[in-house]
Residue, then its C-alpha position, 0 to 999 in steps of 0.5 A: m500500500r502506498h500513500d502520498i507521504l514523504v519522510i524527511i531524514v537529516t543525517y550526520n554520522a548516522m551509522r549507529w542508527a541507520e539500519r533501524c531507522f531506514n529499515s523501519l520505512k521499508n517495513s512500513t505497511v504504507k510505503p513512503d517516499a523519502f528525502v535525505v539531507d546529509n549534513g557532512s557525515t564522515d562515517g560512511t552514512q552517505e554510502y550506506v544510504e545510497k547503496a542500500f536505499p537507491n530509491i531515496v532522494f539524497h541531498q548532500s549538503k556542502k556544509n552543516l545546515g543544522f536541523g531546521m534548515a536541512n529539513n526546510l529543503g525537504l519541506q520545500y521538495a514536498l510542496d513542489k512535488g505535491y505531497e499531502y503528508v510529511y513525516l519528520l524522522n530523526q536519524d536516531a529514531w524509527v517507526m513501527p510498521d503501522t505508524f504511517e497507516q494509522l496516522i493518515n487515518i487519524s489525521k483524516n478524522n481530525s483535520d484540525y490537527a496540523i502536527l501529530s506525534p505518536i508516543q516517543m519511547n526509548s529503544d527498549l519500548k518500555h519507557i517513555d522518553k523523559d523529555f516527552i513525559k516532562r514536556v509533552c505529557s505534563w499536566n501543564s501541557n494537557p491535564d486530560i491525558f492522565n485522567d483519561l489514562y487512569n479511567q481507561e477512556v483514551k481518545d485518539v488525539y490529545p492537543v498539546k502545547v509542544v512536541m519534539a520534532a523527532h517524530w512529526f507528522l505534518t499535513r500539507k495545510c500546515i506547511e503551506k500556512v506555517g512554512g519551514f523552520s526559522p533560521s534564528f535557531p541553528h541547533y535546538g529550539e526550532d521545534d518549539n518556535y515552530a509549535d508557537r507559530v502553529h498555535y498562532w495560526d490557530l492550528k493544533l499539535g497533538i499526540v496519539p496515545t495508542l501509537r508508539v515510536v522510538h527515539d533512541r537518545g538514551d540517558r543523557i547526563t545534564t551538564p552545566q554546559m548543556i544548561v547554559h546552552q538551553c538557557y540561551i535557546d530558551a531566550l531565543i524562543s521567548l524573543s521569537k514567540p508571537g505575543e510574548s510579553s516584554k517582561n518575559k523577554i527581558k527575563s529570558i535575556i537576564a537569565n543568561f547573565k545570571l548563569a554567568i554569575k552562578y557558574k562563574k563561566i564566560q559562555p553565559f555572558r557571551n550568550f547574553c551579548k550575542i542575544l543583544n547583538t541579534l535582537r534586530i535579526l530575531e525580530n525581523n525573522k519573527a515579523y517575516s514568519l507572521s506575515q508570510s505563508c511558507a515563511f523561510l521556504d520561499n526566500g533567501n533565509a532558507 
């Protein structure tokens, strides 16, 4: 069975996961087309993909475009070729045989949802991804999820504020309205910003509790460097968020300065200065994304 769906995978030294990731497409009950953007792998990823999966459209980038801009190439390709659905799949992730089939059916019955995601699991398929639990399945995101699970009255879809783009099922309507990922986010934060823009256009993000997929990122130890970088990303998200209050914007900027004092490190202060120096660019990108259909897909920013 073949449906009108394009899977986009961005690779960078992906050989650790490549076989499981790409074979999951081959084993799918719905046979998708695939568009791969390689960001400059040095571990043989390119050779493996082109040899093992010759029907995949493969794009070799001359430089590392990051997650967002690389995916934008695939999103533009999907629009140009007339695909009705797009699935963003991380290189360290894979789907179940019925994932696409079920999502297509659920999407048809829930047309107000622009983005859907199955429950993202660890590779053992026994534990839900920690960030997915904390951010997506939280009470703050949707208080009905736990109530319905407890009462065994699970719905097909639950609206949520944000969901990680390791597994994103997007409709064509979503891409035509929201566009692509903002160049304000070279690495991390792209999906949060995109979710903010989805909500701005009165579209919905949802999770499908009856479907499971894998995001094999394992248990990552949180280091001070990671906290510093996340604080920087959080500031970019806040500054780019439609309708965000000036108070919250200022708080997000100051947080980087506070981390410099807390950790006695220079990088948070550098981030603080970098944010101040790029405020105009961030505001211009935000204004553009809110004024144009297909933002960041139909101009030089992409």
